[in-house]
A tleap script that builds the chain and sets N, CA, C and O, in Angstrom:
source leaprc.protein.ff14SB
mol = sequence {
  NMET ALA THR ARG GLY TYR VAL TYR ILE LEU
  THR ASN LYS PRO ASN GLY THR LEU TYR VAL
  GLY VAL THR SER ASP PRO ILE GLU ARG ILE
  ARG ARG HIE LYS GLU GLY ARG GLY SER GLN
  PHE ALA ALA GLN TYR ASN LEU THR ARG LEU
  VAL HIE ILE GLU GLU HIE ASP THR MET PRO
  ALA ALA LEU ARG ARG GLU LYS ARG LEU LYS
  ARG TRP ARG ARG GLU TRP LYS LEU SER LEU
  ILE ARG GLU HIE ASN PRO THR TRP GLU ASP
  ARG TYR GLU GLU VAL CYS ARG LEU LEU ALA
  GLY GLY GLY ARG LEU CPRO
}
set mol.1.N position { 52.682 -143.271 -12.717 }
set mol.1.CA position { 53.807 -143.349 -11.783 }
set mol.1.C position { 54.712 -144.489 -12.117 }
set mol.1.O position { 54.230 -145.576 -12.439 }
set mol.2.N position { 56.011 -144.291 -12.054 }
set mol.2.CA position { 56.999 -145.279 -12.390 }
set mol.2.C position { 56.992 -146.406 -11.290 }
set mol.2.O position { 56.712 -146.171 -10.114 }
set mol.3.N position { 57.308 -147.589 -11.751 }
set mol.3.CA position { 57.414 -148.721 -10.834 }
set mol.3.C position { 58.743 -148.636 -10.131 }
set mol.3.O position { 59.779 -148.447 -10.768 }
set mol.4.N position { 58.719 -148.777 -8.801 }
set mol.4.CA position { 59.951 -148.813 -8.052 }
set mol.4.C position { 60.680 -150.102 -8.310 }
set mol.4.O position { 60.067 -151.128 -8.604 }
set mol.5.N position { 61.989 -150.049 -8.199 }
set mol.5.CA position { 62.843 -151.230 -8.359 }
set mol.5.C position { 63.676 -151.488 -7.141 }
set mol.5.O position { 64.011 -150.562 -6.402 }
set mol.6.N position { 64.007 -152.702 -6.929 }
set mol.6.CA position { 64.833 -153.118 -5.752 }
set mol.6.C position { 65.952 -154.015 -6.196 }
set mol.6.O position { 65.760 -154.967 -6.952 }
set mol.7.N position { 67.087 -153.701 -5.724 }
set mol.7.CA position { 68.332 -154.493 -5.951 }
set mol.7.C position { 68.614 -155.157 -4.614 }
set mol.7.O position { 68.568 -154.515 -3.565 }
set mol.8.N position { 68.909 -156.462 -4.666 }
set mol.8.CA position { 69.065 -157.203 -3.444 }
set mol.8.C position { 70.302 -158.181 -3.559 }
set mol.8.O position { 70.733 -158.564 -4.647 }
set mol.9.N position { 70.799 -158.526 -2.413 }
set mol.9.CA position { 71.870 -159.490 -2.322 }
set mol.9.C position { 71.431 -160.608 -1.399 }
set mol.9.O position { 70.973 -160.363 -0.283 }
set mol.10.N position { 71.576 -161.850 -1.876 }
set mol.10.CA position { 71.296 -163.059 -1.129 }
set mol.10.C position { 72.562 -163.818 -0.821 }
set mol.10.O position { 73.527 -163.736 -1.580 }
set mol.11.N position { 72.586 -164.548 0.260 }
set mol.11.CA position { 73.710 -165.413 0.591 }
set mol.11.C position { 73.174 -166.646 1.300 }
set mol.11.O position { 71.979 -166.775 1.567 }
set mol.12.N position { 74.112 -167.551 1.597 }
set mol.12.CA position { 73.760 -168.730 2.335 }
set mol.12.C position { 74.260 -168.695 3.785 }
set mol.12.O position { 73.741 -169.384 4.663 }
set mol.13.N position { 75.279 -167.874 3.998 }
set mol.13.CA position { 75.875 -167.681 5.309 }
set mol.13.C position { 76.775 -166.440 5.272 }
set mol.13.O position { 77.108 -165.976 4.182 }
set mol.14.N position { 77.174 -165.893 6.409 }
set mol.14.CA position { 78.129 -164.762 6.406 }
set mol.14.C position { 79.358 -165.128 5.564 }
set mol.14.O position { 79.968 -166.187 5.711 }
set mol.15.N position { 79.680 -164.179 4.670 }
set mol.15.CA position { 80.842 -164.322 3.807 }
set mol.15.C position { 80.740 -165.459 2.848 }
set mol.15.O position { 81.756 -165.902 2.312 }
set mol.16.N position { 79.504 -165.970 2.599 }
set mol.16.CA position { 79.289 -167.097 1.705 }
set mol.16.C position { 79.151 -166.687 0.276 }
set mol.16.O position { 79.594 -165.605 -0.109 }
set mol.17.N position { 78.548 -167.526 -0.517 }
set mol.17.CA position { 78.300 -167.262 -1.938 }
set mol.17.C position { 77.267 -166.152 -2.035 }
set mol.17.O position { 76.333 -166.122 -1.234 }
set mol.18.N position { 77.404 -165.233 -2.996 }
set mol.18.CA position { 76.523 -164.080 -3.129 }
set mol.18.C position { 75.777 -164.159 -4.424 }
set mol.18.O position { 76.272 -164.651 -5.438 }
set mol.19.N position { 74.547 -163.649 -4.356 }
set mol.19.CA position { 73.683 -163.512 -5.518 }
set mol.19.C position { 73.109 -162.146 -5.567 }
set mol.19.O position { 72.462 -161.717 -4.611 }
set mol.20.N position { 73.320 -161.427 -6.661 }
set mol.20.CA position { 72.751 -160.099 -6.800 }
set mol.20.C position { 71.636 -160.138 -7.799 }
set mol.20.O position { 71.792 -160.651 -8.907 }
set mol.21.N position { 70.452 -159.565 -7.386 }
set mol.21.CA position { 69.289 -159.625 -8.237 }
set mol.21.C position { 68.567 -158.294 -8.211 }
set mol.21.O position { 68.906 -157.389 -7.448 }
set mol.22.N position { 67.524 -158.199 -9.097 }
set mol.22.CA position { 66.666 -157.056 -9.175 }
set mol.22.C position { 65.236 -157.469 -9.375 }
set mol.22.O position { 64.957 -158.476 -10.026 }
set mol.23.N position { 64.353 -156.721 -8.837 }
set mol.23.CA position { 62.893 -157.011 -8.924 }
set mol.23.C position { 62.052 -155.782 -8.675 }
set mol.23.O position { 62.511 -154.792 -8.105 }
set mol.24.N position { 60.814 -155.867 -9.113 }
set mol.24.CA position { 59.846 -154.806 -8.759 }
set mol.24.C position { 58.972 -155.239 -7.619 }
set mol.24.O position { 58.192 -154.442 -7.099 }
set mol.25.N position { 59.087 -156.523 -7.204 }
set mol.25.CA position { 58.265 -157.100 -6.118 }
set mol.25.C position { 59.162 -157.941 -5.226 }
set mol.25.O position { 59.219 -159.162 -5.377 }
set mol.26.N position { 59.871 -157.292 -4.285 }
set mol.26.CA position { 60.853 -158.038 -3.519 }
set mol.26.C position { 60.216 -159.075 -2.618 }
set mol.26.O position { 60.841 -160.107 -2.373 }
set mol.27.N position { 58.977 -158.861 -2.096 }
set mol.27.CA position { 58.374 -159.810 -1.209 }
set mol.27.C position { 58.165 -161.142 -1.956 }
set mol.27.O position { 58.550 -162.205 -1.468 }
set mol.28.N position { 57.568 -161.067 -3.113 }
set mol.28.CA position { 57.314 -162.271 -3.951 }
set mol.28.C position { 58.630 -162.881 -4.488 }
set mol.28.O position { 58.807 -164.097 -4.433 }
set mol.29.N position { 59.518 -162.074 -4.989 }
set mol.29.CA position { 60.732 -162.576 -5.578 }
set mol.29.C position { 61.576 -163.310 -4.565 }
set mol.29.O position { 62.076 -164.391 -4.877 }
set mol.30.N position { 61.762 -162.786 -3.368 }
set mol.30.CA position { 62.603 -163.388 -2.394 }
set mol.30.C position { 61.947 -164.572 -1.791 }
set mol.30.O position { 62.633 -165.509 -1.382 }
set mol.31.N position { 60.565 -164.579 -1.708 }
set mol.31.CA position { 59.846 -165.744 -1.239 }
set mol.31.C position { 60.133 -166.891 -2.207 }
set mol.31.O position { 60.348 -168.027 -1.786 }
set mol.32.N position { 60.136 -166.594 -3.478 }
set mol.32.CA position { 60.425 -167.646 -4.455 }
set mol.32.C position { 61.850 -168.190 -4.275 }
set mol.32.O position { 62.065 -169.396 -4.397 }
set mol.33.N position { 62.833 -167.308 -3.984 }
set mol.33.CA position { 64.153 -167.785 -3.718 }
set mol.33.C position { 64.158 -168.703 -2.487 }
set mol.33.O position { 64.808 -169.749 -2.506 }
set mol.34.N position { 63.466 -168.339 -1.455 }
set mol.34.CA position { 63.399 -169.139 -0.239 }
set mol.34.C position { 62.792 -170.513 -0.480 }
set mol.34.O position { 63.120 -171.474 0.216 }
set mol.35.N position { 61.869 -170.608 -1.507 }
set mol.35.CA position { 61.237 -171.863 -1.862 }
set mol.35.C position { 62.092 -172.642 -2.876 }
set mol.35.O position { 61.718 -173.736 -3.297 }
set mol.36.N position { 63.208 -172.085 -3.252 }
set mol.36.CA position { 64.113 -172.753 -4.211 }
set mol.36.C position { 63.676 -172.565 -5.637 }
set mol.36.O position { 64.108 -173.327 -6.502 }
set mol.37.N position { 62.809 -171.552 -5.942 }
set mol.37.CA position { 62.269 -171.350 -7.246 }
set mol.37.C position { 62.681 -169.979 -7.815 }
set mol.37.O position { 62.153 -169.572 -8.849 }
set mol.38.N position { 63.588 -169.278 -7.178 }
set mol.38.CA position { 64.000 -167.946 -7.624 }
set mol.38.C position { 64.948 -167.972 -8.784 }
set mol.38.O position { 64.759 -167.218 -9.738 }
set mol.39.N position { 65.931 -168.779 -8.750 }
set mol.39.CA position { 66.907 -168.957 -9.835 }
set mol.39.C position { 67.637 -170.248 -9.583 }
set mol.39.O position { 67.753 -170.686 -8.439 }
set mol.40.N position { 68.133 -170.866 -10.640 }
set mol.40.CA position { 68.866 -172.114 -10.501 }
set mol.40.C position { 70.145 -171.935 -9.635 }
set mol.40.O position { 70.462 -172.760 -8.779 }
set mol.41.N position { 70.843 -170.839 -9.897 }
set mol.41.CA position { 72.049 -170.586 -9.164 }
set mol.41.C position { 71.790 -170.464 -7.664 }
set mol.41.O position { 72.457 -171.090 -6.840 }
set mol.42.N position { 70.787 -169.624 -7.338 }
set mol.42.CA position { 70.445 -169.427 -5.905 }
set mol.42.C position { 70.022 -170.751 -5.287 }
set mol.42.O position { 70.435 -171.081 -4.175 }
set mol.43.N position { 69.223 -171.490 -5.984 }
set mol.43.CA position { 68.707 -172.799 -5.453 }
set mol.43.C position { 69.903 -173.749 -5.249 }
set mol.43.O position { 69.974 -174.435 -4.230 }
set mol.44.N position { 70.829 -173.790 -6.200 }
set mol.44.CA position { 71.973 -174.707 -6.151 }
set mol.44.C position { 72.809 -174.484 -4.883 }
set mol.44.O position { 73.282 -175.435 -4.262 }
set mol.45.N position { 72.979 -173.204 -4.511 }
set mol.45.CA position { 73.790 -172.844 -3.397 }
set mol.45.C position { 73.020 -172.486 -2.124 }
set mol.45.O position { 73.575 -172.030 -1.125 }
set mol.46.N position { 71.700 -172.721 -2.222 }
set mol.46.CA position { 70.816 -172.424 -1.026 }
set mol.46.C position { 70.949 -170.957 -0.594 }
set mol.46.O position { 71.106 -170.657 0.590 }
set mol.47.N position { 70.884 -170.081 -1.547 }
set mol.47.CA position { 70.979 -168.623 -1.246 }
set mol.47.C position { 69.617 -168.100 -0.932 }
set mol.47.O position { 68.847 -167.730 -1.819 }
set mol.48.N position { 69.319 -168.072 0.379 }
set mol.48.CA position { 67.993 -167.662 0.837 }
set mol.48.C position { 68.010 -166.555 1.883 }
set mol.48.O position { 66.949 -166.102 2.312 }
set mol.49.N position { 69.158 -166.124 2.290 }
set mol.49.CA position { 69.278 -165.104 3.284 }
set mol.49.C position { 69.436 -163.738 2.658 }
set mol.49.O position { 70.459 -163.441 2.040 }
set mol.50.N position { 68.404 -162.892 2.819 }
set mol.50.CA position { 68.477 -161.521 2.264 }
set mol.50.C position { 69.318 -160.663 3.168 }
set mol.50.O position { 68.916 -160.342 4.287 }
set mol.51.N position { 70.501 -160.286 2.681 }
set mol.51.CA position { 71.457 -159.502 3.543 }
set mol.51.C position { 71.574 -158.028 3.088 }
set mol.51.O position { 72.111 -157.197 3.821 }
set mol.52.N position { 71.101 -157.727 1.949 }
set mol.52.CA position { 71.149 -156.361 1.461 }
set mol.52.C position { 70.057 -156.068 0.469 }
set mol.52.O position { 69.796 -156.864 -0.434 }
set mol.53.N position { 69.387 -154.877 0.639 }
set mol.53.CA position { 68.397 -154.486 -0.343 }
set mol.53.C position { 68.408 -153.003 -0.460 }
set mol.53.O position { 68.601 -152.288 0.523 }
set mol.54.N position { 68.194 -152.515 -1.712 }
set mol.54.CA position { 68.126 -151.095 -1.953 }
set mol.54.C position { 66.876 -150.805 -2.768 }
set mol.54.O position { 66.505 -151.577 -3.653 }
set mol.55.N position { 66.249 -149.718 -2.471 }
set mol.55.CA position { 65.025 -149.288 -3.176 }
set mol.55.C position { 65.407 -148.140 -4.148 }
set mol.55.O position { 66.136 -147.220 -3.777 }
set mol.56.N position { 64.917 -148.213 -5.347 }
set mol.56.CA position { 65.170 -147.222 -6.385 }
set mol.56.C position { 63.817 -146.709 -6.879 }
set mol.56.O position { 62.829 -147.444 -6.886 }
set mol.57.N position { 63.787 -145.496 -7.273 }
set mol.57.CA position { 62.541 -144.855 -7.728 }
set mol.57.C position { 61.951 -145.485 -9.005 }
set mol.57.O position { 60.737 -145.476 -9.212 }
set mol.58.N position { 62.830 -146.027 -9.846 }
set mol.58.CA position { 62.403 -146.640 -11.098 }
set mol.58.C position { 63.113 -147.958 -11.375 }
set mol.58.O position { 64.212 -148.184 -10.868 }
set mol.59.N position { 62.522 -148.805 -12.146 }
set mol.59.CA position { 63.174 -150.080 -12.507 }
set mol.59.C position { 64.433 -149.818 -13.362 }
set mol.59.O position { 65.439 -150.495 -13.147 }
set mol.60.N position { 64.428 -148.869 -14.321 }
set mol.60.CA position { 65.704 -148.642 -15.016 }
set mol.60.C position { 66.813 -148.260 -14.119 }
set mol.60.O position { 67.955 -148.665 -14.336 }
set mol.61.N position { 66.511 -147.466 -13.081 }
set mol.61.CA position { 67.627 -147.129 -12.132 }
set mol.61.C position { 68.085 -148.358 -11.373 }
set mol.61.O position { 69.284 -148.527 -11.151 }
set mol.62.N position { 67.175 -149.212 -10.974 }
set mol.62.CA position { 67.527 -150.432 -10.226 }
set mol.62.C position { 68.340 -151.363 -11.174 }
set mol.62.O position { 69.334 -151.954 -10.751 }
set mol.63.N position { 67.934 -151.482 -12.394 }
set mol.63.CA position { 68.688 -152.332 -13.348 }
set mol.63.C position { 70.123 -151.803 -13.520 }
set mol.63.O position { 71.077 -152.581 -13.552 }
set mol.64.N position { 70.264 -150.473 -13.630 }
set mol.64.CA position { 71.625 -149.925 -13.753 }
set mol.64.C position { 72.479 -150.277 -12.496 }
set mol.64.O position { 73.642 -150.664 -12.606 }
set mol.65.N position { 71.877 -150.133 -11.346 }
set mol.65.CA position { 72.617 -150.428 -10.129 }
set mol.65.C position { 72.974 -151.901 -10.033 }
set mol.65.O position { 74.083 -152.243 -9.622 }
set mol.66.N position { 72.010 -152.816 -10.421 }
set mol.66.CA position { 72.293 -154.218 -10.420 }
set mol.66.C position { 73.497 -154.536 -11.286 }
set mol.66.O position { 74.393 -155.270 -10.869 }
set mol.67.N position { 73.516 -153.991 -12.476 }
set mol.67.CA position { 74.652 -154.245 -13.423 }
set mol.67.C position { 75.948 -153.748 -12.834 }
set mol.67.O position { 76.985 -154.399 -12.968 }
set mol.68.N position { 75.901 -152.551 -12.153 }
set mol.68.CA position { 77.086 -152.029 -11.570 }
set mol.68.C position { 77.593 -152.962 -10.434 }
set mol.68.O position { 78.781 -153.273 -10.347 }
set mol.69.N position { 76.639 -153.396 -9.565 }
set mol.69.CA position { 77.069 -154.277 -8.428 }
set mol.69.C position { 77.616 -155.631 -8.918 }
set mol.69.O position { 78.522 -156.204 -8.314 }
set mol.70.N position { 77.043 -156.124 -10.026 }
set mol.70.CA position { 77.526 -157.405 -10.541 }
set mol.70.C position { 78.946 -157.279 -11.045 }
set mol.70.O position { 79.675 -158.270 -11.080 }
set mol.71.N position { 79.356 -156.087 -11.436 }
set mol.71.CA position { 80.730 -155.860 -11.907 }
set mol.71.C position { 81.715 -155.622 -10.790 }
set mol.71.O position { 82.925 -155.689 -11.006 }
set mol.72.N position { 81.201 -155.333 -9.548 }
set mol.72.CA position { 82.047 -155.091 -8.381 }
set mol.72.C position { 82.852 -156.299 -8.049 }
set mol.72.O position { 82.456 -157.430 -8.332 }
set mol.73.N position { 84.000 -156.056 -7.437 }
set mol.73.CA position { 84.793 -157.111 -6.839 }
set mol.73.C position { 84.042 -157.676 -5.635 }
set mol.73.O position { 83.259 -156.968 -5.002 }
set mol.74.N position { 84.271 -158.907 -5.327 }
set mol.74.CA position { 83.638 -159.596 -4.231 }
set mol.74.C position { 83.843 -158.796 -2.912 }
set mol.74.O position { 82.897 -158.584 -2.153 }
set mol.75.N position { 85.067 -158.373 -2.669 }
set mol.75.CA position { 85.363 -157.700 -1.426 }
set mol.75.C position { 84.516 -156.396 -1.252 }
set mol.75.O position { 84.098 -156.045 -0.148 }
set mol.76.N position { 84.295 -155.725 -2.362 }
set mol.76.CA position { 83.462 -154.487 -2.294 }
set mol.76.C position { 82.055 -154.833 -1.924 }
set mol.76.O position { 81.423 -154.086 -1.178 }
set mol.77.N position { 81.513 -155.973 -2.430 }
set mol.77.CA position { 80.133 -156.390 -2.103 }
set mol.77.C position { 80.062 -156.744 -0.608 }
set mol.77.O position { 79.103 -156.407 0.087 }
set mol.78.N position { 81.117 -157.438 -0.142 }
set mol.78.CA position { 81.120 -157.822 1.245 }
set mol.78.C position { 81.189 -156.603 2.130 }
set mol.78.O position { 80.558 -156.577 3.187 }
set mol.79.N position { 81.933 -155.595 1.731 }
set mol.79.CA position { 82.015 -154.330 2.519 }
set mol.79.C position { 80.672 -153.642 2.546 }
set mol.79.O position { 80.249 -153.140 3.587 }
set mol.80.N position { 79.990 -153.613 1.400 }
set mol.80.CA position { 78.634 -153.031 1.358 }
set mol.80.C position { 77.675 -153.742 2.326 }
set mol.80.O position { 76.928 -153.092 3.059 }
set mol.81.N position { 77.704 -155.039 2.320 }
set mol.81.CA position { 76.850 -155.784 3.231 }
set mol.81.C position { 77.222 -155.470 4.687 }
set mol.81.O position { 76.350 -155.156 5.497 }
set mol.82.N position { 78.491 -155.553 5.009 }
set mol.82.CA position { 78.960 -155.275 6.386 }
set mol.82.C position { 78.573 -153.887 6.839 }
set mol.82.O position { 78.222 -153.687 8.002 }
set mol.83.N position { 78.632 -152.908 5.919 }
set mol.83.CA position { 78.275 -151.540 6.296 }
set mol.83.C position { 76.802 -151.404 6.694 }
set mol.83.O position { 76.495 -150.682 7.642 }
set mol.84.N position { 75.931 -152.047 6.028 }
set mol.84.CA position { 74.488 -151.924 6.278 }
set mol.84.C position { 73.879 -153.036 7.108 }
set mol.84.O position { 72.765 -152.899 7.614 }
set mol.85.N position { 74.617 -154.161 7.254 }
set mol.85.CA position { 74.094 -155.300 7.932 }
set mol.85.C position { 75.267 -156.067 8.511 }
set mol.85.O position { 75.589 -157.163 8.050 }
set mol.86.N position { 75.911 -155.489 9.529 }
set mol.86.CA position { 77.181 -156.109 10.037 }
set mol.86.C position { 76.979 -157.493 10.621 }
set mol.86.O position { 77.950 -158.246 10.701 }
set mol.87.N position { 75.803 -157.870 11.026 }
set mol.87.CA position { 75.602 -159.242 11.619 }
set mol.87.C position { 75.078 -160.207 10.615 }
set mol.87.O position { 74.846 -161.374 10.934 }
set mol.88.N position { 74.875 -159.733 9.350 }
set mol.88.CA position { 74.448 -160.617 8.244 }
set mol.88.C position { 73.065 -161.275 8.548 }
set mol.88.O position { 72.794 -162.423 8.195 }
set mol.89.N position { 72.230 -160.475 9.215 }
set mol.89.CA position { 70.899 -160.967 9.487 }
set mol.89.C position { 70.044 -161.052 8.232 }
set mol.89.O position { 70.247 -160.290 7.287 }
set mol.90.N position { 69.086 -161.979 8.216 }
set mol.90.CA position { 68.149 -162.116 7.129 }
set mol.90.C position { 67.095 -160.971 7.263 }
set mol.90.O position { 66.341 -160.954 8.237 }
set mol.91.N position { 67.040 -160.059 6.339 }
set mol.91.CA position { 66.139 -158.928 6.449 }
set mol.91.C position { 64.798 -159.156 5.785 }
set mol.91.O position { 64.016 -158.213 5.663 }
set mol.92.N position { 64.511 -160.334 5.364 }
set mol.92.CA position { 63.258 -160.602 4.622 }
set mol.92.C position { 62.021 -160.203 5.423 }
set mol.92.O position { 61.168 -159.489 4.896 }
set mol.93.N position { 61.895 -160.632 6.661 }
set mol.93.CA position { 60.679 -160.300 7.458 }
set mol.93.C position { 60.537 -158.817 7.657 }
set mol.93.O position { 59.428 -158.285 7.615 }
set mol.94.N position { 61.656 -158.134 7.874 }
set mol.94.CA position { 61.672 -156.656 8.061 }
set mol.94.C position { 61.145 -156.011 6.771 }
set mol.94.O position { 60.308 -155.111 6.835 }
set mol.95.N position { 61.626 -156.461 5.597 }
set mol.95.CA position { 61.227 -155.879 4.333 }
set mol.95.C position { 59.705 -156.166 4.126 }
set mol.95.O position { 58.963 -155.298 3.667 }
set mol.96.N position { 59.282 -157.349 4.461 }
set mol.96.CA position { 57.807 -157.678 4.302 }
set mol.96.C position { 56.968 -156.728 5.162 }
set mol.96.O position { 55.961 -156.198 4.693 }
set mol.97.N position { 57.368 -156.513 6.397 }
set mol.97.CA position { 56.615 -155.604 7.269 }
set mol.97.C position { 56.538 -154.189 6.702 }
set mol.97.O position { 55.468 -153.583 6.639 }
set mol.98.N position { 57.706 -153.676 6.288 }
set mol.98.CA position { 57.779 -152.298 5.775 }
set mol.98.C position { 56.958 -152.112 4.511 }
set mol.98.O position { 56.149 -151.190 4.410 }
set mol.99.N position { 57.180 -153.017 3.528 }
set mol.99.CA position { 56.522 -152.843 2.251 }
set mol.99.C position { 55.064 -153.213 2.293 }
set mol.99.O position { 54.274 -152.565 1.607 }
set mol.100.N position { 54.658 -154.188 3.033 }
set mol.100.CA position { 53.313 -154.591 3.151 }
set mol.100.C position { 52.480 -153.501 3.782 }
set mol.100.O position { 51.294 -153.368 3.480 }
set mol.101.N position { 53.079 -152.729 4.642 }
set mol.101.CA position { 52.423 -151.613 5.248 }
set mol.101.C position { 52.399 -150.341 4.449 }
set mol.101.O position { 51.934 -149.306 4.926 }
set mol.102.N position { 52.910 -150.415 3.204 }
set mol.102.CA position { 52.978 -149.267 2.307 }
set mol.102.C position { 54.170 -148.395 2.551 }
set mol.102.O position { 54.229 -147.307 1.978 }
set mol.103.N position { 55.133 -148.790 3.361 }
set mol.103.CA position { 56.264 -147.992 3.650 }
set mol.103.C position { 57.386 -148.150 2.597 }
set mol.103.O position { 57.256 -148.905 1.633 }
set mol.104.N position { 58.401 -147.470 2.802 }
set mol.104.CA position { 59.581 -147.549 1.923 }
set mol.104.C position { 60.787 -148.001 2.744 }
set mol.104.O position { 60.827 -147.848 3.965 }
set mol.105.N position { 61.739 -148.545 2.057 }
set mol.105.CA position { 62.970 -149.027 2.779 }
set mol.105.C position { 63.792 -147.857 3.183 }
set mol.105.O position { 63.813 -146.832 2.501 }
set mol.106.N position { 64.479 -147.996 4.299 }
set mol.106.CA position { 65.369 -146.912 4.801 }
set mol.106.C position { 66.573 -146.751 3.895 }
set mol.106.O position { 67.426 -145.900 4.147 }
savepdb mol mol.pdb
quit
């Protein structure tokens, strides 16, 4: 069975600096970001708030989506976040509950 992939966006505050990443283990990867060990860029700007995440059936599909999102204009990324998370809430705990229980993201 193929490994699922997840594309995520972190920020430090609503409309703040954005970081787009990809992982096969979002619980661990985002925990590392929250500890300041996820990436130098994310640590430098304190990007610890998970505001958007997408689940893909395979890592290659997730990697393609990540590359596409990184090429998007900032305003398009902000619109994507607002569409799925209009209050810019940190979704990390929700993701942990869903995935730890064997569920999938909506």
